[in-house]
C-alpha positions in Angstrom: -16.3 18.7 17.8 -15.6 19.6 14.2 -18.4 18.9 11.6 -17.5 17.2 8.4 -18.1 18.9 5.1 -17.6 17.9 1.5 -14.3 19.8 1.3 -13.0 18.9 4.7 -13.8 19.5 8.4 -15.5 22.6 9.7 -13.7 24.1 12.7 -13.8 27.5 14.5 -11.0 29.9 13.4 -9.5 29.9 16.9 -8.3 26.3 16.2 -6.1 27.8 13.4 -5.1 31.2 14.6 -4.9 33.8 17.4 -5.8 37.5 17.2 -5.0 40.8 18.8 -7.3 43.8 18.7 -6.9 47.5 18.9 -9.2 50.5 18.4 -9.0 54.1 17.4 -12.3 56.1 17.3 -14.8 54.1 15.4 -12.2 51.9 13.7 -11.2 48.4 14.8 -7.9 46.8 13.9 -7.7 43.0 14.2 -4.4 41.3 13.6 -4.8 37.5 12.9 -1.9 35.1 13.0 -1.9 31.4 12.1 -0.5 29.1 14.8 1.0 26.9 12.0 2.3 28.6 8.9 0.8 25.7 6.9 -2.7 27.1 7.6 -1.9 30.6 6.3 -3.2 29.8 2.8 -6.5 28.6 4.4 -6.8 31.9 6.3 -6.1 33.9 3.2 -8.7 31.9 1.2 -11.4 32.0 3.8 -11.0 35.1 6.0 -12.0 37.6 3.3 -13.0 41.2 3.5 -16.5 40.1 2.5 -16.9 37.5 5.2 -15.5 39.7 7.9 -17.8 42.6 6.9 -20.8 40.2 7.0 -19.7 38.9 10.4 -19.6 42.5 11.8 -22.6 43.9 9.9 -24.9 43.7 13.0 -22.5 46.3 14.6 -22.8 48.7 11.7 -19.5 47.9 10.0 -19.3 49.7 6.7 -15.9 48.6 5.3 -13.2 46.0 5.8 -9.6 46.3 4.4 -7.3 43.3 4.7 -3.5 43.6 4.6 -1.6 40.4 4.2 1.6 39.7 6.1 2.8 36.5 4.6 6.2 36.6 6.3 4.4 36.4 9.7 1.6 34.0 8.5 -0.8 36.7 9.4 -3.1 39.5 8.2 -4.3 42.8 9.5 -8.0 43.6 9.2 -9.2 47.2 9.5 -12.9 47.5 10.1 -14.6 50.9 9.8 -17.7 52.1 11.8 -17.8 48.9 13.9 -17.4 50.4 17.4 -20.8 52.2 17.4 -19.1 55.6 17.9 -16.0 54.4 19.8 -15.1 54.7 23.4 -16.3 58.3 23.9 -19.4 58.0 21.7 -20.9 54.6 22.2 -23.6 53.8 24.7 -22.7 50.1 24.9 -20.9 48.8 27.9 -17.6 48.2 26.1 -16.8 50.8 23.5 -13.4 49.4 23.1 -12.7 46.8 20.3 -10.6 44.5 22.5 -13.1 41.8 22.9 -14.2 41.7 19.3 -11.3 39.5 18.3 -13.3 36.7 19.9 -16.2 37.3 17.4 -13.7 36.9 14.6 -12.2 33.7 16.1 -15.6 32.1 16.2 -15.9 32.2 12.4 -16.3 28.8 10.8 -13.4 27.6 8.7 -13.1 24.5 6.5 -9.8 22.6 6.8 -8.6 19.6 4.8 -5.8 18.5 7.1 -6.2 17.0 10.6 -5.7 19.4 13.5 -3.9 18.2 16.6 
């Protein structure tokens, strides 16, 4: 259930978009695409480099670069130092970044329009 806020309704990002993840060494690449191109402006406004860096800070992320893809209603997020050493260097169970797109998709978004 979405919570109401002064500027609209709060929903999880996965209600607006889907993501794919890839990794190389200690760098994670997250491609995020709006289901509906009308929500692209909301993604650009709210999925900022600063918010993504804060979301992944507990994993040691040091930098986020965002590359917009307006023709695809998407963006590419490149996150440095987030994989705790990468596949060959991390002691965690999953050194790959494949599952980390779900962390991003849990981010709270505020939308003004009604979602179906």
